[in-house]
C-alpha positions as CSV (number, residue, x, y, z in Angstrom):
1,M,29.2,120.1,88.6
2,A,31.1,117.8,86.2
3,F,33.7,115.5,87.7
4,D,36.7,113.7,86.1
5,V,36.0,110.5,88.0
6,G,33.0,109.0,89.7
7,I,33.4,106.2,92.2
8,V,30.2,104.1,92.4
9,I,29.6,101.9,95.5
10,P,26.5,99.6,95.6
11,I,25.4,98.5,99.0
12,Y,23.0,95.8,100.1
13,N,23.0,95.0,103.8
14,G,26.6,96.2,104.1
15,F,27.1,94.8,107.6
16,R,27.0,91.3,106.1
17,G,25.4,90.0,109.2
18,V,28.5,90.8,111.2
19,P,27.6,93.0,114.2
20,G,30.2,95.8,114.6
21,S,31.7,95.2,111.1
22,T,33.6,98.2,109.8
23,W,34.0,96.9,106.2
24,M,31.4,99.3,104.8
25,Q,32.7,102.3,106.7
26,D,36.3,101.5,105.7
27,S,35.3,101.1,102.0
28,I,33.5,104.4,101.9
29,E,36.2,106.3,103.8
30,S,38.9,104.9,101.5
31,A,37.0,106.1,98.5
32,L,36.5,109.6,100.0
33,H,40.2,109.9,100.8
34,S,41.3,109.6,97.2
35,D,44.3,111.7,96.2
36,H,42.4,112.8,93.0
37,P,41.5,116.5,92.9
38,N,38.1,116.2,91.1
39,F,36.1,113.1,91.9
40,C,32.8,112.2,93.4
41,V,31.5,109.1,95.3
42,T,28.0,107.8,94.6
43,I,26.6,105.3,97.1
44,V,23.6,103.3,96.0
45,D,21.7,101.6,98.8
46,D,19.9,98.7,97.1
47,G,17.1,98.3,99.5
48,S,19.1,97.4,102.6
49,T,17.2,96.0,105.7
50,D,20.0,96.0,108.2
51,G,20.4,99.7,108.9
52,S,23.1,100.3,106.2
53,L,21.4,103.3,104.7
54,E,21.0,105.1,108.1
55,Y,24.6,104.2,108.9
56,V,25.8,105.7,105.6
57,H,24.0,109.0,106.2
58,A,25.4,109.2,109.7
59,L,28.9,108.5,108.5
60,L,28.7,111.1,105.8
61,S,27.3,113.7,108.2
62,R,30.4,113.3,110.3
63,S,32.9,113.4,107.4
64,N,34.5,116.6,106.2
65,R,34.6,115.0,102.7
66,G,30.9,114.4,102.5
67,K,30.6,117.1,99.8
68,H,32.2,114.7,97.4
69,C,29.4,112.2,98.0
70,Q,25.8,111.5,97.0
71,V,23.5,108.8,98.2
72,I,20.9,107.1,96.1
73,E,18.2,105.1,97.8
74,S,16.2,102.2,96.3
75,N,13.1,101.1,98.2
76,K,13.6,97.5,97.2
77,N,16.5,95.2,96.4
78,L,17.1,95.3,92.6
79,G,20.4,93.5,92.3
80,V,24.0,94.7,91.8
81,G,23.6,95.3,88.1
82,A,20.7,97.7,88.6
83,A,22.3,99.4,91.5
84,L,25.4,100.1,89.5
85,N,23.4,101.4,86.6
86,L,21.5,103.8,89.0
87,G,24.7,105.1,90.4
88,I,26.4,105.6,87.1
89,A,23.4,107.2,85.5
90,A,23.4,109.8,88.3
91,T,27.1,110.5,88.1
92,D,28.4,113.3,85.8
93,A,31.9,112.1,85.2
94,K,34.1,111.1,82.3
95,Y,35.4,108.0,84.0
96,I,33.7,105.5,86.3
97,A,35.4,103.4,89.0
98,T,33.3,100.7,90.7
99,Q,33.9,99.5,94.2
100,G,32.3,96.9,96.4
101,S,31.1,97.9,99.9
102,D,33.8,95.6,101.3
103,D,36.6,96.9,99.0
104,L,39.3,99.3,100.1
105,C,40.6,101.9,97.6
106,K,44.3,103.0,97.9
107,P,44.6,106.8,97.8
108,D,46.4,106.8,94.4
109,R,44.2,104.2,92.6
110,I,42.0,106.7,90.9
111,V,44.8,109.0,89.8
112,L,46.8,106.2,88.3
113,Q,43.9,104.6,86.5
114,E,42.8,107.9,85.0
115,Q,46.3,108.6,83.8
116,A,46.4,105.1,82.1
117,L,43.1,105.9,80.2
118,D,44.2,109.5,79.4
119,N,47.4,108.1,77.9
120,R,45.7,105.4,75.8
121,D,42.9,106.7,73.6
122,E,42.2,103.2,72.3
123,A,41.7,101.8,75.9
124,Q,38.1,101.6,77.2
125,M,38.9,100.1,80.6
126,V,41.8,99.5,83.0
127,G,42.2,97.3,86.0
128,C,44.6,97.3,88.9
129,Y,46.5,95.1,91.2
130,Y,44.5,93.9,94.2
131,W,44.9,91.9,97.4
132,I,42.3,89.5,98.9
133,C,41.8,89.4,102.7
134,D,39.7,87.3,105.0
135,P,37.4,89.0,107.6
136,E,40.3,89.3,110.0
137,G,42.4,91.2,107.5
138,I,44.7,88.2,106.8
139,L,46.0,88.2,103.2
140,T,44.6,85.2,101.3
141,G,45.4,86.0,97.7
142,E,46.6,88.7,95.3
143,L,46.7,89.9,91.7
144,T,50.0,91.4,90.8
145,A,52.1,92.2,87.7
146,E,52.8,88.5,86.9
147,H,49.0,88.0,86.5
148,I,48.4,91.0,84.3
149,A,47.8,90.5,80.5
150,S,48.3,93.3,77.9
151,A,47.8,91.6,74.5
152,P,44.1,91.7,73.4
153,D,43.8,87.9,73.0
154,E,45.5,87.2,76.3
155,I,43.2,89.7,78.1
156,H,40.1,87.9,76.7
157,T,41.5,84.5,77.8
158,R,42.2,85.8,81.3
159,L,38.8,87.3,81.5
160,I,37.2,84.0,80.6
161,S,39.3,82.1,83.1
162,G,38.9,84.6,86.0
163,N,36.8,87.5,87.1
164,P,38.9,90.7,87.6
165,R,36.5,91.8,90.5
166,I,34.2,94.7,90.8
167,G,36.6,96.7,93.0
168,S,39.4,97.0,90.4
169,P,38.2,98.5,87.1
170,M,37.9,102.0,85.8
171,F,36.2,102.6,82.4
172,R,35.0,105.4,80.2
173,K,31.4,106.4,80.9
174,S,30.9,106.4,77.2
175,L,31.6,102.7,77.2
176,W,28.8,102.1,79.7
177,D,26.5,104.1,77.4
178,E,27.6,102.1,74.4
179,L,27.0,98.7,76.1
180,G,23.7,99.7,77.6
181,G,25.0,99.5,81.1
182,F,25.3,96.4,83.3
183,D,22.9,93.5,82.8
184,E,19.9,93.7,85.1
185,A,17.5,91.0,83.8
186,E,19.7,87.9,83.3
187,L,22.8,88.4,85.4
188,G,21.8,91.4,87.6
189,R,22.2,89.5,90.8
190,C,25.5,87.7,90.0
191,C,28.3,88.0,87.5
192,E,27.0,91.3,86.1
193,D,30.6,92.7,86.2
194,Y,31.9,89.6,84.5
195,D,29.3,90.0,81.7
196,F,30.2,93.7,81.3
197,F,33.9,93.1,81.1
198,L,33.4,90.4,78.4
199,R,31.2,92.6,76.3
200,T,33.8,95.4,76.3
């Protein structure tokens, strides 16, 4: 089945060494509860050793939205770039939204970003506002309208000066094809999203 939007969540040891952490669960459930009528969620377990994979399967088996989701398993840790590429390659969707396993997705995020791309044929990628919280849920930073650039030169300058974060973009899958995916060899374990954005 073809989907309009595919949300791809790479996971590596999603508990982050914090017993009882709900970050991973909250992230997955927030993606599954999107308002969008035709989306899928692809979770890529990148060789976790902390029980994340088993937890994800148990979580989805209890969810009435599990039909929207597929899980891809890697038997070794390949890095975020490779995990994203695995998930995107397995996703039959026009648009791709990436999300970290500790990111929360508002219900209307996917709908609004898809509308933005649908209304701008020249646009290949859109971002969104976001808030940064500490492990206790206390707000420590945010990206809002005053930080958003729209002119091409200004966008490039902002990208160089600050990473827009993996949990904010949506892009056309055709862009991922054109760029050859996320870098795996050089930057696949850090800054793979930064590199991808700058190549766009």
